[in-house]
C-alpha positions, 0 to 999 in steps of 0.5 A: 940184483946187482951188487956191490962189493963192501971189502975185497975186491977181486980177492976171489982170483986169488982164492981169498974172502969178500965181502959182498952185497946185494944192491937194491936195482934188480933185473927182473922177467916174466917168462913163459915155456915153449915148445919150438926150442928156442928161447925169446928174449925181449929186454926193454929197451934193446933188441929181441934175441931169439937163440936156437937151443940146437946152436948152444952148444959151441961159444963159436956160434955166437958173438963175444959180449952179447946177451945171446952168448949169455944165455948161450953159456947158461943152456949150455952150463945147464945141460952139462951138469945134467939139468932140463932145457928148453924153449921160453919167450921172455921179457926182461926190465933193468935197473942195473944199468950196464958196464955201472959196475954193478954186475949187469952181466952176472944179475942177467946171467942169474937171471936166465938161471932162474928161469931155466931152473924154473922153467924146466926144473922146478925150482930146484937148481939152487942159487950157488949152482946158478952162480957156477954156470953163470961164471961159466957162460961169462967165461966162455961165452961172453969172453970175459975172464972174471971171477966167481964174487960177481955171479954168487953176490947176486944169485945168493943176494943180501949181505953174504960173506965168501971164502973163495980157498976152494974155488969149484966149492966156496964157503958162501955165508949170508950175513943177517945184516943192513946198513940202514937199521946200523944207521949207514947209506951204500951210495952209489955214485955216476962218476 
């Protein structure tokens, strides 16, 4: 899912605290393992991306600010953490609009992480770990020096409180709260 800050925008960069909320705009995918060492990723409305797993060892192999770079960064991050990786074929569709400020890149990274977790690691890579790998992917491969808030909020979902005093191990606490049940709406306006 995409996300919105409720309070604490950019405090992840400053070892602060943030409250964020996932939105009801999702990115979803279907994926199937293949045995040829290639990731083929087709996102509705975009050309198919193809990437050899063996090319993921260096960000220099990928043009910055591309989905291929994000996929490669996730593969490399998974490998660096000792997780299994491999080829797969995937199709995705998204309601998290690119460039909308709702963390479309973080949602995409987290989705790629979930595919790698479920297809090659039995679903055992937890969402906090996927979020950390996603930040690595965005920083080192995509070329955006972001903090961890976007990836963590998208990965954990719902309302979430995050304390970034220790950026490598932030305190992440889901909050059981519904704006709708409290009589409020979060309105996202295309300005």
